[in-house]
Z-matrix of the N, CA and C atoms (Angstrom, degrees):
N
C 1 1.434
C 2 1.526 1 110.22
N 3 1.334 2 116.00 1 -35.46
C 4 1.466 3 118.85 2 178.34
C 5 1.512 4 110.36 3 -63.16
N 6 1.312 5 116.54 4 -40.75
C 7 1.466 6 120.85 5 178.49
C 8 1.518 7 110.17 6 -61.09
N 9 1.328 8 117.11 7 -41.06
C 10 1.456 9 120.86 8 179.18
C 11 1.525 10 110.48 9 -61.91
N 12 1.315 11 117.66 10 -44.25
C 13 1.461 12 120.91 11 178.75
C 14 1.529 13 111.37 12 -60.48
N 15 1.331 14 115.71 13 -40.76
C 16 1.473 15 119.68 14 -178.67
C 17 1.524 16 111.43 15 -67.31
N 18 1.317 17 116.61 16 -34.68
C 19 1.468 18 119.46 17 -173.30
C 20 1.523 19 112.37 18 -109.95
N 21 1.310 20 117.42 19 30.08
C 22 1.456 21 121.78 20 -174.98
C 23 1.526 22 113.50 21 -59.00
N 24 1.282 23 118.45 22 -27.14
C 25 1.466 24 120.46 23 179.34
C 26 1.524 25 111.99 24 -78.62
N 27 1.308 26 117.23 25 -33.64
C 28 1.469 27 121.30 26 -175.94
C 29 1.523 28 111.58 27 -84.78
N 30 1.311 29 117.53 28 -38.91
C 31 1.462 30 121.91 29 -173.19
C 32 1.530 31 113.11 30 -57.60
N 33 1.351 32 120.47 31 -50.43
C 34 1.470 33 118.47 32 -179.44
C 35 1.529 34 113.20 33 -57.21
N 36 1.331 35 117.26 34 -37.36
C 37 1.468 36 119.76 35 178.53
C 38 1.525 37 110.65 36 -66.60
N 39 1.316 38 117.02 37 -43.61
C 40 1.459 39 119.85 38 179.21
C 41 1.529 40 110.57 39 -62.17
N 42 1.313 41 116.29 40 -37.51
C 43 1.465 42 119.92 41 -178.72
C 44 1.523 43 110.54 42 -71.86
N 45 1.319 44 117.51 43 -50.79
C 46 1.463 45 119.62 44 -173.75
C 47 1.525 46 114.35 45 -79.28
N 48 1.316 47 117.32 46 -45.15
C 49 1.468 48 119.16 47 -175.07
C 50 1.515 49 113.37 48 -89.56
N 51 1.323 50 116.44 49 -42.22
C 52 1.466 51 119.65 50 -176.86
C 53 1.518 52 112.31 51 -91.95
N 54 1.363 53 116.01 52 -6.84
C 55 1.468 54 121.55 53 176.63
C 56 1.526 55 112.14 54 62.71
N 57 1.324 56 116.70 55 34.75
C 58 1.462 57 122.14 56 178.91
C 59 1.522 58 108.07 57 -101.08
N 60 1.343 59 118.58 58 108.89
C 61 1.465 60 119.34 59 178.58
C 62 1.528 61 110.91 60 -70.17
N 63 1.310 62 115.83 61 154.39
C 64 1.463 63 121.67 62 177.44
C 65 1.524 64 108.89 63 -125.82
N 66 1.321 65 115.77 64 139.42
C 67 1.462 66 121.98 65 177.56
C 68 1.522 67 107.42 66 -127.27
N 69 1.340 68 116.61 67 89.46
C 70 1.466 69 119.61 68 177.86
C 71 1.528 70 110.66 69 -64.76
N 72 1.308 71 115.30 70 145.52
C 73 1.465 72 120.18 71 -179.45
C 74 1.524 73 109.97 72 -119.90
N 75 1.295 74 114.27 73 159.11
C 76 1.464 75 121.49 74 173.50
C 77 1.520 76 105.48 75 -133.05
N 78 1.303 77 115.63 76 119.81
C 79 1.458 78 119.51 77 -177.61
C 80 1.527 79 112.11 78 63.45
N 81 1.338 80 116.32 79 29.21
C 82 1.462 81 120.57 80 179.33
C 83 1.521 82 114.08 81 82.74
N 84 1.335 83 117.56 82 -1.26
C 85 1.472 84 120.78 83 179.78
C 86 1.528 85 109.60 84 -107.06
N 87 1.331 86 117.96 85 136.75
C 88 1.467 87 120.44 86 177.56
C 89 1.526 88 110.88 87 -59.01
N 90 1.326 89 116.41 88 135.50
C 91 1.463 90 122.33 89 179.11
C 92 1.522 91 111.55 90 -103.56
N 93 1.329 92 115.88 91 -47.81
C 94 1.466 93 121.90 92 -177.61
C 95 1.522 94 108.19 93 -146.44
N 96 1.323 95 115.61 94 168.11
C 97 1.458 96 121.00 95 172.83
C 98 1.521 97 107.66 96 -122.93
N 99 1.305 98 116.36 97 125.77
C 100 1.458 99 122.10 98 178.70
C 101 1.523 100 107.95 99 -105.69
N 102 1.319 101 115.94 100 116.38
C 103 1.464 102 121.97 101 -177.64
C 104 1.526 103 108.70 102 -131.01
N 105 1.336 104 117.79 103 162.56
C 106 1.461 105 119.86 104 176.53
C 107 1.530 106 110.49 105 -58.25
N 108 1.316 107 116.27 106 146.94
C 109 1.464 108 120.41 107 -175.13
C 110 1.527 109 112.90 108 -60.84
N 111 1.342 110 118.07 109 -34.23
C 112 1.465 111 118.43 110 179.05
C 113 1.529 112 111.48 111 -67.03
N 114 1.322 113 117.83 112 -34.10
C 115 1.461 114 119.98 113 175.76
C 116 1.521 115 111.06 114 -68.18
N 117 1.322 116 116.37 115 -38.30
C 118 1.461 117 121.45 116 176.68
C 119 1.524 118 110.14 117 -60.71
N 120 1.332 119 116.83 118 -46.40
C 121 1.466 120 121.36 119 178.79
C 122 1.526 121 110.71 120 -63.16
N 123 1.337 122 116.95 121 -41.80
C 124 1.468 123 120.79 122 179.39
C 125 1.523 124 110.49 123 -62.39
N 126 1.323 125 117.20 124 -41.46
C 127 1.458 126 121.36 125 178.39
C 128 1.522 127 110.32 126 -59.50
N 129 1.321 128 116.99 127 -45.24
C 130 1.459 129 119.92 128 -179.79
C 131 1.520 130 111.77 129 -66.25
N 132 1.334 131 117.84 130 -37.64
C 133 1.468 132 120.50 131 176.13
C 134 1.511 133 110.33 132 -61.77
N 135 1.337 134 116.34 133 -46.28
C 136 1.460 135 119.98 134 -180.00
C 137 1.518 136 111.08 135 -62.80
N 138 1.312 137 116.19 136 -41.01
C 139 1.461 138 120.75 137 179.52
C 140 1.531 139 109.46 138 -63.66
N 141 1.311 140 117.41 139 -42.62
C 142 1.464 141 121.21 140 178.94
C 143 1.522 142 110.61 141 -65.42
N 144 1.334 143 116.95 142 -42.58
C 145 1.463 144 120.83 143 178.70
C 146 1.522 145 110.61 144 -61.47
N 147 1.322 146 117.35 145 -39.37
C 148 1.459 147 121.60 146 178.57
C 149 1.524 148 110.87 147 -63.60
N 150 1.321 149 116.94 148 -44.63
C 151 1.468 150 121.08 149 179.44
C 152 1.523 151 110.02 150 -62.46
N 153 1.326 152 117.29 151 -44.43
C 154 1.454 153 120.79 152 179.97
C 155 1.529 154 111.30 153 -64.52
N 156 1.325 155 117.24 154 -39.81
C 157 1.467 156 120.72 155 178.25
C 158 1.528 157 110.21 156 -64.42
N 159 1.318 158 117.42 157 -41.74
C 160 1.464 159 120.27 158 178.06
C 161 1.529 160 110.65 159 -64.40
N 162 1.325 161 117.19 160 -39.65
C 163 1.453 162 120.95 161 177.86
C 164 1.527 163 110.43 162 -63.96
N 165 1.327 164 117.26 163 -42.28
C 166 1.470 165 121.02 164 177.87
C 167 1.527 166 110.68 165 -60.29
N 168 1.331 167 116.71 166 -43.63
C 169 1.474 168 119.53 167 178.97
C 170 1.525 169 110.70 168 -62.73
N 171 1.315 170 116.27 169 -40.17
C 172 1.454 171 120.74 170 179.58
C 173 1.526 172 111.14 171 -63.77
N 174 1.321 173 117.47 172 -45.73
C 175 1.467 174 119.73 173 -179.81
C 176 1.521 175 111.13 174 -65.70
N 177 1.331 176 117.32 175 -34.74
C 178 1.468 177 120.33 176 176.10
C 179 1.527 178 110.56 177 -64.69
N 180 1.333 179 117.03 178 -43.44
C 181 1.471 180 120.43 179 177.88
C 182 1.520 181 111.05 180 -62.83
N 183 1.327 182 116.17 181 -42.76
C 184 1.465 183 119.69 182 179.30
C 185 1.529 184 111.03 183 -63.07
N 186 1.326 185 117.59 184 -43.51
C 187 1.470 186 121.39 185 178.82
C 188 1.519 187 110.91 186 -62.16
N 189 1.333 188 115.57 187 -41.34
C 190 1.462 189 120.50 188 179.62
C 191 1.530 190 110.72 189 -63.32
N 192 1.306 191 116.84 190 -44.73
C 193 1.461 192 120.94 191 179.96
C 194 1.523 193 111.64 192 -68.86
N 195 1.315 194 117.59 193 -34.62
C 196 1.461 195 120.51 194 178.71
C 197 1.526 196 112.16 195 -69.09
N 198 1.326 197 117.07 196 -29.58
C 199 1.450 198 120.50 197 176.61
C 200 1.516 199 111.20 198 -67.45
N 201 1.317 200 115.22 199 -36.21
C 202 1.478 201 119.89 200 -179.49
C 203 1.498 202 108.25 201 -76.40
C-alpha cells in the first residue's frame, strides 16, 4: 500500500493505458486488485451471466422433477 501511495500518479496510467494490473500488498499479502475499468465491468458481466445460467439450470431441474 505504501508503494501505491508513492506512485499514485504513475499507477492509474499503467493500469488504464498500458493495461498493467496492480496488486498492492500489505505485509506481503495481496490487499486489492487494480484493473482497467472495462475489465472490471467485463468480470461483473461474466459473473452475472454465470449466476443466471446456474439459475436457469436449477429451474430446469425443478421443472423436470415436478413433472415426474
